Biotite code that builds the C-alpha atoms (Angstrom):
import biotite.structure as struc

atoms = struc.array([
    struc.Atom([145.326, -66.561, 117.787], chain_id="A", res_id=1, res_name="MET", atom_name="CA", element="C"),
    struc.Atom([143.508, -63.439, 118.962], chain_id="A", res_id=2, res_name="HIS", atom_name="CA", element="C"),
    struc.Atom([140.385, -63.328, 121.077], chain_id="A", res_id=3, res_name="PHE", atom_name="CA", element="C"),
    struc.Atom([138.390, -60.654, 122.867], chain_id="A", res_id=4, res_name="ARG", atom_name="CA", element="C"),
    struc.Atom([138.379, -60.678, 126.649], chain_id="A", res_id=5, res_name="VAL", atom_name="CA", element="C"),
    struc.Atom([136.186, -59.250, 129.369], chain_id="A", res_id=6, res_name="PHE", atom_name="CA", element="C"),
    struc.Atom([136.755, -59.536, 133.072], chain_id="A", res_id=7, res_name="TYR", atom_name="CA", element="C"),
    struc.Atom([136.181, -58.439, 136.637], chain_id="A", res_id=8, res_name="LEU", atom_name="CA", element="C"),
    struc.Atom([139.085, -58.171, 139.051], chain_id="A", res_id=9, res_name="ILE", atom_name="CA", element="C"),
    struc.Atom([137.281, -57.638, 142.332], chain_id="A", res_id=10, res_name="ASN", atom_name="CA", element="C"),
    struc.Atom([140.230, -56.540, 144.495], chain_id="A", res_id=11, res_name="ARG", atom_name="CA", element="C"),
    struc.Atom([141.209, -53.652, 142.219], chain_id="A", res_id=12, res_name="SER", atom_name="CA", element="C"),
    struc.Atom([137.717, -52.958, 140.906], chain_id="A", res_id=13, res_name="GLY", atom_name="CA", element="C"),
    struc.Atom([138.922, -53.289, 137.319], chain_id="A", res_id=14, res_name="GLU", atom_name="CA", element="C"),
    struc.Atom([136.336, -54.507, 134.859], chain_id="A", res_id=15, res_name="SER", atom_name="CA", element="C"),
    struc.Atom([135.665, -54.692, 131.149], chain_id="A", res_id=16, res_name="VAL", atom_name="CA", element="C"),
    struc.Atom([132.176, -55.696, 130.019], chain_id="A", res_id=17, res_name="SER", atom_name="CA", element="C"),
    struc.Atom([131.515, -58.223, 127.294], chain_id="A", res_id=18, res_name="SER", atom_name="CA", element="C"),
    struc.Atom([130.213, -55.418, 125.060], chain_id="A", res_id=19, res_name="THR", atom_name="CA", element="C"),
    struc.Atom([133.534, -53.574, 125.472], chain_id="A", res_id=20, res_name="SER", atom_name="CA", element="C"),
    struc.Atom([135.794, -56.639, 125.291], chain_id="A", res_id=21, res_name="ALA", atom_name="CA", element="C"),
    struc.Atom([139.429, -55.971, 124.388], chain_id="A", res_id=22, res_name="VAL", atom_name="CA", element="C"),
    struc.Atom([141.460, -57.932, 121.872], chain_id="A", res_id=23, res_name="GLU", atom_name="CA", element="C"),
    struc.Atom([144.297, -60.060, 123.205], chain_id="A", res_id=24, res_name="MET", atom_name="CA", element="C"),
    struc.Atom([146.373, -62.950, 121.963], chain_id="A", res_id=25, res_name="SER", atom_name="CA", element="C"),
    struc.Atom([146.276, -66.278, 123.757], chain_id="A", res_id=26, res_name="ALA", atom_name="CA", element="C"),
    struc.Atom([149.839, -65.609, 124.914], chain_id="A", res_id=27, res_name="LYS", atom_name="CA", element="C"),
    struc.Atom([148.903, -62.201, 126.331], chain_id="A", res_id=28, res_name="ALA", atom_name="CA", element="C"),
    struc.Atom([145.873, -63.671, 128.119], chain_id="A", res_id=29, res_name="ILE", atom_name="CA", element="C"),
    struc.Atom([148.119, -66.210, 129.851], chain_id="A", res_id=30, res_name="CYS", atom_name="CA", element="C"),
    struc.Atom([150.827, -63.674, 130.683], chain_id="A", res_id=31, res_name="GLU", atom_name="CA", element="C"),
    struc.Atom([148.702, -60.661, 131.634], chain_id="A", res_id=32, res_name="GLN", atom_name="CA", element="C"),
    struc.Atom([145.360, -61.925, 132.917], chain_id="A", res_id=33, res_name="MET", atom_name="CA", element="C"),
    struc.Atom([145.682, -65.224, 134.764], chain_id="A", res_id=34, res_name="LEU", atom_name="CA", element="C"),
    struc.Atom([147.819, -63.921, 137.636], chain_id="A", res_id=35, res_name="ASP", atom_name="CA", element="C"),
    struc.Atom([145.166, -61.296, 138.325], chain_id="A", res_id=36, res_name="ARG", atom_name="CA", element="C"),
    struc.Atom([142.462, -63.860, 139.133], chain_id="A", res_id=37, res_name="LEU", atom_name="CA", element="C"),
    struc.Atom([142.721, -64.151, 142.925], chain_id="A", res_id=38, res_name="HIS", atom_name="CA", element="C"),
    struc.Atom([139.233, -64.360, 144.419], chain_id="A", res_id=39, res_name="SER", atom_name="CA", element="C"),
    struc.Atom([136.109, -66.375, 143.730], chain_id="A", res_id=40, res_name="GLU", atom_name="CA", element="C"),
    struc.Atom([134.461, -63.105, 142.715], chain_id="A", res_id=41, res_name="ASP", atom_name="CA", element="C"),
    struc.Atom([136.933, -62.565, 139.848], chain_id="A", res_id=42, res_name="ASP", atom_name="CA", element="C"),
    struc.Atom([136.264, -63.869, 136.377], chain_id="A", res_id=43, res_name="TYR", atom_name="CA", element="C"),
    struc.Atom([137.670, -63.823, 132.881], chain_id="A", res_id=44, res_name="LEU", atom_name="CA", element="C"),
    struc.Atom([135.622, -64.266, 129.723], chain_id="A", res_id=45, res_name="GLY", atom_name="CA", element="C"),
    struc.Atom([137.180, -65.140, 126.379], chain_id="A", res_id=46, res_name="ILE", atom_name="CA", element="C"),
    struc.Atom([135.136, -64.467, 123.236], chain_id="A", res_id=47, res_name="LEU", atom_name="CA", element="C"),
    struc.Atom([135.927, -66.230, 119.983], chain_id="A", res_id=48, res_name="ASP", atom_name="CA", element="C"),
    struc.Atom([135.240, -65.014, 116.434], chain_id="A", res_id=49, res_name="ALA", atom_name="CA", element="C"),
    struc.Atom([131.645, -66.269, 116.660], chain_id="A", res_id=50, res_name="GLY", atom_name="CA", element="C"),
    struc.Atom([130.965, -64.631, 120.056], chain_id="A", res_id=51, res_name="ASP", atom_name="CA", element="C"),
    struc.Atom([131.104, -67.973, 121.874], chain_id="A", res_id=52, res_name="ASN", atom_name="CA", element="C"),
    struc.Atom([132.327, -67.566, 125.454], chain_id="A", res_id=53, res_name="ILE", atom_name="CA", element="C"),
    struc.Atom([134.814, -69.479, 127.547], chain_id="A", res_id=54, res_name="LEU", atom_name="CA", element="C"),
    struc.Atom([134.540, -68.350, 131.168], chain_id="A", res_id=55, res_name="GLN", atom_name="CA", element="C"),
    struc.Atom([137.376, -68.798, 133.634], chain_id="A", res_id=56, res_name="VAL", atom_name="CA", element="C"),
    struc.Atom([136.386, -68.761, 137.303], chain_id="A", res_id=57, res_name="LEU", atom_name="CA", element="C"),
    struc.Atom([139.120, -69.066, 139.930], chain_id="A", res_id=58, res_name="PRO", atom_name="CA", element="C"),
    struc.Atom([138.725, -71.324, 142.950], chain_id="A", res_id=59, res_name="GLU", atom_name="CA", element="C"),
    struc.Atom([141.656, -70.101, 145.060], chain_id="A", res_id=60, res_name="PRO", atom_name="CA", element="C"),
    struc.Atom([140.874, -72.258, 148.102], chain_id="A", res_id=61, res_name="ASP", atom_name="CA", element="C"),
    struc.Atom([141.274, -75.348, 145.912], chain_id="A", res_id=62, res_name="ASN", atom_name="CA", element="C"),
    struc.Atom([144.164, -73.950, 143.847], chain_id="A", res_id=63, res_name="ASN", atom_name="CA", element="C"),
    struc.Atom([142.266, -74.526, 140.602], chain_id="A", res_id=64, res_name="ARG", atom_name="CA", element="C"),
    struc.Atom([139.952, -72.899, 138.062], chain_id="A", res_id=65, res_name="TYR", atom_name="CA", element="C"),
    struc.Atom([136.575, -73.810, 136.662], chain_id="A", res_id=66, res_name="TYR", atom_name="CA", element="C"),
    struc.Atom([136.321, -73.274, 132.907], chain_id="A", res_id=67, res_name="VAL", atom_name="CA", element="C"),
    struc.Atom([132.974, -73.375, 131.181], chain_id="A", res_id=68, res_name="GLU", atom_name="CA", element="C"),
    struc.Atom([131.232, -72.711, 127.901], chain_id="A", res_id=69, res_name="VAL", atom_name="CA", element="C"),
    struc.Atom([127.793, -71.302, 128.738], chain_id="A", res_id=70, res_name="PRO", atom_name="CA", element="C"),
    struc.Atom([124.945, -72.195, 126.371], chain_id="A", res_id=71, res_name="ILE", atom_name="CA", element="C"),
    struc.Atom([122.198, -69.628, 126.924], chain_id="A", res_id=72, res_name="GLU", atom_name="CA", element="C"),
    struc.Atom([119.616, -71.440, 124.798], chain_id="A", res_id=73, res_name="ALA", atom_name="CA", element="C"),
    struc.Atom([120.078, -74.625, 126.855], chain_id="A", res_id=74, res_name="ALA", atom_name="CA", element="C"),
    struc.Atom([120.182, -72.749, 130.177], chain_id="A", res_id=75, res_name="LYS", atom_name="CA", element="C"),
    struc.Atom([123.290, -74.751, 130.957], chain_id="A", res_id=76, res_name="ALA", atom_name="CA", element="C"),
    struc.Atom([127.022, -74.775, 130.648], chain_id="A", res_id=77, res_name="SER", atom_name="CA", element="C"),
    struc.Atom([129.686, -77.324, 129.871], chain_id="A", res_id=78, res_name="TYR", atom_name="CA", element="C"),
    struc.Atom([132.735, -77.132, 132.083], chain_id="A", res_id=79, res_name="GLY", atom_name="CA", element="C"),
    struc.Atom([135.518, -78.744, 134.059], chain_id="A", res_id=80, res_name="ARG", atom_name="CA", element="C"),
    struc.Atom([138.115, -77.994, 136.698], chain_id="A", res_id=81, res_name="HIS", atom_name="CA", element="C"),
    struc.Atom([141.712, -77.358, 135.647], chain_id="A", res_id=82, res_name="VAL", atom_name="CA", element="C"),
    struc.Atom([144.944, -76.404, 137.355], chain_id="A", res_id=83, res_name="ASP", atom_name="CA", element="C"),
    struc.Atom([147.044, -73.456, 136.200], chain_id="A", res_id=84, res_name="ARG", atom_name="CA", element="C"),
    struc.Atom([149.175, -75.461, 133.751], chain_id="A", res_id=85, res_name="ALA", atom_name="CA", element="C"),
    struc.Atom([146.096, -77.080, 132.187], chain_id="A", res_id=86, res_name="GLU", atom_name="CA", element="C"),
    struc.Atom([144.437, -73.666, 131.913], chain_id="A", res_id=87, res_name="LEU", atom_name="CA", element="C"),
    struc.Atom([147.413, -72.167, 130.090], chain_id="A", res_id=88, res_name="GLU", atom_name="CA", element="C"),
    struc.Atom([147.569, -75.156, 127.728], chain_id="A", res_id=89, res_name="ASP", atom_name="CA", element="C"),
    struc.Atom([143.825, -74.855, 127.079], chain_id="A", res_id=90, res_name="LEU", atom_name="CA", element="C"),
    struc.Atom([143.983, -71.129, 126.306], chain_id="A", res_id=91, res_name="ILE", atom_name="CA", element="C"),
    struc.Atom([147.062, -71.467, 124.090], chain_id="A", res_id=92, res_name="ARG", atom_name="CA", element="C"),
    struc.Atom([145.387, -74.256, 122.087], chain_id="A", res_id=93, res_name="SER", atom_name="CA", element="C"),
    struc.Atom([141.934, -72.677, 121.659], chain_id="A", res_id=94, res_name="LEU", atom_name="CA", element="C"),
    struc.Atom([140.736, -72.716, 118.052], chain_id="A", res_id=95, res_name="PRO", atom_name="CA", element="C"),
    struc.Atom([139.470, -69.515, 116.395], chain_id="A", res_id=96, res_name="GLY", atom_name="CA", element="C"),
    struc.Atom([135.925, -70.620, 117.176], chain_id="A", res_id=97, res_name="THR", atom_name="CA", element="C"),
    struc.Atom([135.065, -73.014, 119.966], chain_id="A", res_id=98, res_name="PHE", atom_name="CA", element="C"),
    struc.Atom([132.108, -74.645, 121.647], chain_id="A", res_id=99, res_name="ASP", atom_name="CA", element="C"),
    struc.Atom([131.429, -77.411, 124.130], chain_id="A", res_id=100, res_name="GLU", atom_name="CA", element="C"),
    struc.Atom([132.508, -80.061, 121.600], chain_id="A", res_id=101, res_name="THR", atom_name="CA", element="C"),
    struc.Atom([135.916, -78.572, 120.730], chain_id="A", res_id=102, res_name="THR", atom_name="CA", element="C"),
    struc.Atom([137.207, -78.393, 124.308], chain_id="A", res_id=103, res_name="ILE", atom_name="CA", element="C"),
    struc.Atom([137.922, -81.848, 125.739], chain_id="A", res_id=104, res_name="PRO", atom_name="CA", element="C"),
    struc.Atom([136.558, -83.114, 129.026], chain_id="A", res_id=105, res_name="GLY", atom_name="CA", element="C"),
    struc.Atom([133.651, -80.726, 129.550], chain_id="A", res_id=106, res_name="LEU", atom_name="CA", element="C"),
    struc.Atom([130.560, -81.978, 131.360], chain_id="A", res_id=107, res_name="THR", atom_name="CA", element="C"),
    struc.Atom([127.004, -80.684, 131.273], chain_id="A", res_id=108, res_name="TYR", atom_name="CA", element="C"),
    struc.Atom([125.746, -78.567, 134.176], chain_id="A", res_id=109, res_name="ARG", atom_name="CA", element="C"),
    struc.Atom([122.199, -77.087, 134.100], chain_id="A", res_id=110, res_name="PRO", atom_name="CA", element="C"),
    struc.Atom([121.639, -73.655, 135.661], chain_id="A", res_id=111, res_name="TRP", atom_name="CA", element="C"),
])
């Protein structure tokens, strides 16, 4: 499955905006992007075919990630904490289009 990704890697200053997102397979995202997320200021966004977003936010002090599906119209997001193995499994199993109902275990968080 291919998605489009955007990101900010704070330490190196590398960034790709959501309007310039690059296409990557789920395998490539896991192999090339996840190891680059080191600080709380880094992020990775994954866009599906319908422009829905899955955001990956590292929490290095807790050795985990927060994944969320933001819902602009609701001014909220649905998310959960995952470890590295869970994150890789989640990315590799993402459907072509996703939302807060297709990813298990997400909880509502207003902005």
